[in-house]
C-alpha distance (Angstrom), angle and dihedral (degrees) to the residues before:
residue distance angle dihedral
M1 . . .
D2 3.80 . .
D3 3.84 114.4 .
K4 3.81 93.1 -125.6
K5 3.77 92.5 50.1
T6 3.81 90.3 48.6
K7 3.81 91.1 50.2
I8 3.82 91.5 48.7
L9 3.82 90.9 51.5
E10 3.81 92.8 46.5
K11 3.80 93.1 50.8
A12 3.81 92.5 42.6
K13 3.80 90.2 54.2
E14 3.82 91.0 48.8
L15 3.81 91.4 50.7
F16 3.80 93.7 43.9
L17 3.79 89.7 53.5
I18 3.82 91.9 48.7
Y19 3.82 101.3 40.8
G20 3.79 105.3 11.7
V21 3.80 129.2 -110.4
K22 3.81 95.5 -84.5
K23 3.80 96.2 51.3
T24 3.81 96.7 44.7
T25 3.81 115.5 91.2
V26 3.79 130.5 -155.4
D27 3.83 87.6 -118.6
E28 3.82 90.0 58.5
I29 3.80 91.5 47.4
A30 3.82 91.3 50.3
K31 3.81 92.3 48.6
A32 3.82 92.8 48.2
A33 3.82 90.9 48.5
G34 3.82 91.4 48.7
V35 3.81 94.0 -120.7
G36 3.77 135.6 108.7
K37 3.78 122.3 -95.8
G38 3.82 88.4 -112.5
T39 3.80 90.0 58.9
V40 3.80 90.1 55.1
Y41 3.81 88.3 53.3
L42 3.81 90.7 51.2
Y43 3.81 87.6 65.8
F44 3.80 102.6 28.7
T45 3.79 132.3 33.7
S46 3.81 93.2 -150.4
K47 3.79 145.2 -11.8
G48 3.81 86.0 -91.5
D49 3.80 88.3 59.5
I50 3.83 89.7 54.2
V51 3.80 90.9 49.5
S52 3.80 89.9 48.4
D53 3.82 91.7 53.1
L54 3.80 89.9 48.8
A55 3.80 89.3 50.4
V56 3.81 89.8 54.5
Q57 3.82 90.9 49.0
E58 3.80 93.4 49.3
A59 3.82 93.6 44.4
N60 3.82 89.7 50.0
S61 3.80 90.0 48.2
I62 3.81 90.9 51.9
A63 3.83 90.3 46.2
S64 3.81 90.8 51.1
Q65 3.81 91.8 50.1
L66 3.81 90.4 48.9
S67 3.81 92.2 49.5
D68 3.80 90.3 52.8
V69 3.81 92.1 50.1
I70 3.82 97.9 47.5
E71 3.79 93.4 44.1
K72 3.82 88.6 73.5
E73 3.83 93.5 59.1
N74 3.81 125.3 85.1
S75 3.80 108.6 -160.2
A76 3.80 126.8 58.9
E77 3.81 90.0 -124.9
K78 3.81 92.9 54.4
K79 3.81 90.8 44.5
L80 3.81 91.0 52.1
R81 3.81 92.9 46.1
V82 3.80 92.7 49.6
F83 3.81 91.7 42.7
I84 3.80 94.6 53.8
K85 3.81 94.4 41.1
S86 3.82 93.3 47.3
F87 3.79 91.9 46.0
I88 3.80 92.8 51.9
L89 3.80 93.8 45.4
N90 3.84 94.6 43.4
C91 3.80 90.2 52.4
H92 3.81 90.5 46.9
D93 3.81 91.8 49.3
F94 3.80 93.1 47.6
V95 3.79 94.2 48.7
N96 3.79 92.9 45.6
S97 3.80 93.4 46.9
N98 3.80 90.8 82.7
R99 3.80 137.6 5.6
H100 3.83 91.6 -116.8
A101 3.80 96.6 42.8
A102 3.82 88.8 92.2
D103 3.83 88.6 66.6
I104 3.79 90.4 57.1
F105 3.81 92.1 42.3
D106 3.82 89.3 54.7
V107 3.79 89.9 54.5
I108 3.81 91.1 46.2
R109 3.81 90.2 53.6
Q110 3.78 92.6 47.9
H111 3.79 94.2 45.5
R112 3.77 112.2 112.1
S113 3.77 119.3 -154.0
K114 3.78 135.5 160.7
C115 3.79 134.2 -112.4
E116 3.79 138.5 153.7
I117 3.80 116.0 -98.8
N118 3.79 121.3 178.5
D119 3.83 91.5 -19.4
Q120 3.81 90.6 -52.0
S121 3.76 128.0 108.6
Y122 3.79 108.5 -118.2
E123 3.78 125.5 -164.2
G124 3.75 116.4 -172.1
E125 3.75 150.6 109.7
M126 3.78 111.9 -42.3
A127 3.81 92.5 -8.6
E128 3.81 95.0 -175.7
I129 3.79 91.2 56.3
T130 3.80 89.4 46.4
K131 3.80 88.4 51.6
I132 3.82 91.2 55.4
S133 3.81 92.1 50.9
S134 3.81 91.2 47.5
E135 3.81 91.1 52.5
I136 3.81 90.3 52.2
L137 3.81 91.9 47.6
L138 3.81 94.2 46.8
A139 3.81 91.8 48.1
G140 3.81 88.8 50.4
K141 3.80 91.7 49.3
E142 3.79 91.2 48.6
K143 3.82 90.1 54.6
D144 3.83 91.7 44.8
A145 3.81 91.2 -114.6
F146 3.82 92.3 117.8
I147 3.79 131.8 37.8
F148 3.82 121.4 -156.2
D149 3.79 139.2 130.6
D150 3.80 109.2 -152.4
L151 3.81 114.5 39.0
L152 3.79 97.2 -168.0
E153 3.81 92.0 47.5
L154 3.80 89.5 49.7
I155 3.81 92.2 50.1
G156 3.81 90.4 47.7
N157 3.80 91.5 51.6
M158 3.80 92.7 45.5
S159 3.80 90.0 51.0
F160 3.79 90.1 50.0
A161 3.81 91.4 49.7
L162 3.80 91.2 50.7
Q163 3.82 94.7 50.0
S164 3.80 91.8 91.0
Y165 3.80 89.1 62.1
F166 3.81 92.4 58.5
P167 3.79 128.1 82.6
P168 2.96 134.0 -51.8
F169 3.82 88.9 30.2
S170 3.80 95.4 46.6
N171 3.82 95.0 45.8
S172 3.79 91.1 88.3
L173 3.81 91.1 58.0
S174 3.77 127.8 79.3
R175 3.79 116.9 -127.1
E176 3.81 89.4 -105.0
E177 3.82 92.7 51.5
L178 3.79 91.0 47.2
D179 3.80 90.1 48.8
K180 3.82 91.5 54.4
K181 3.82 96.6 40.9
S182 3.81 93.2 48.8
D183 3.81 89.7 60.5
Y184 3.80 88.5 67.4
I185 3.81 95.6 58.4
I186 3.81 91.4 40.6
D187 3.81 89.4 55.3
I188 3.82 90.7 50.7
I189 3.82 91.8 49.8
I190 3.81 93.1 48.2
K191 3.84 92.1 46.8
G192 3.79 90.3 50.3
L193 3.79 91.9 50.9
K194 3.80 92.2 52.6
Q195 3.82 96.8 54.1
């Protein structure tokens, strides 16, 4: 990535976390990055475009962290448990790291990107993270640890079930409470995959 573009994204993220996405202007981003407003528009068509790029970066960062965590586990069940738990807690930690982080998290969740899942092109929210979960599920199915028919339907339903663990719903819970409560839904998902 171009150094100027990287600097613009870094400064935009800093400003978004201080003032929020809505209150931060492209002029302020340009000034903080030490470039002219025109330079910002050479790389991005709008502030929304900047936010979208940041969403991709954050989603990829979360996906990378999740890949590292699940790599240490042997069985598909353990991988899925650790994946879901880490995802929930990483999202909680990110959102609670700053009062405006929830704005960025919202954009991350709404960001649609593409990836290949089970020889199909998939476009959806946080596609890379969805790809990781699909790989775990398919590996579990291959080893007869999990039983399911439609992978994309399963992922959609799992995502729906996990929505209550995301902000704003989870903001009223401490990390410890969220950690304990998430075990309940993980147990239900695992039980359902074994029947």
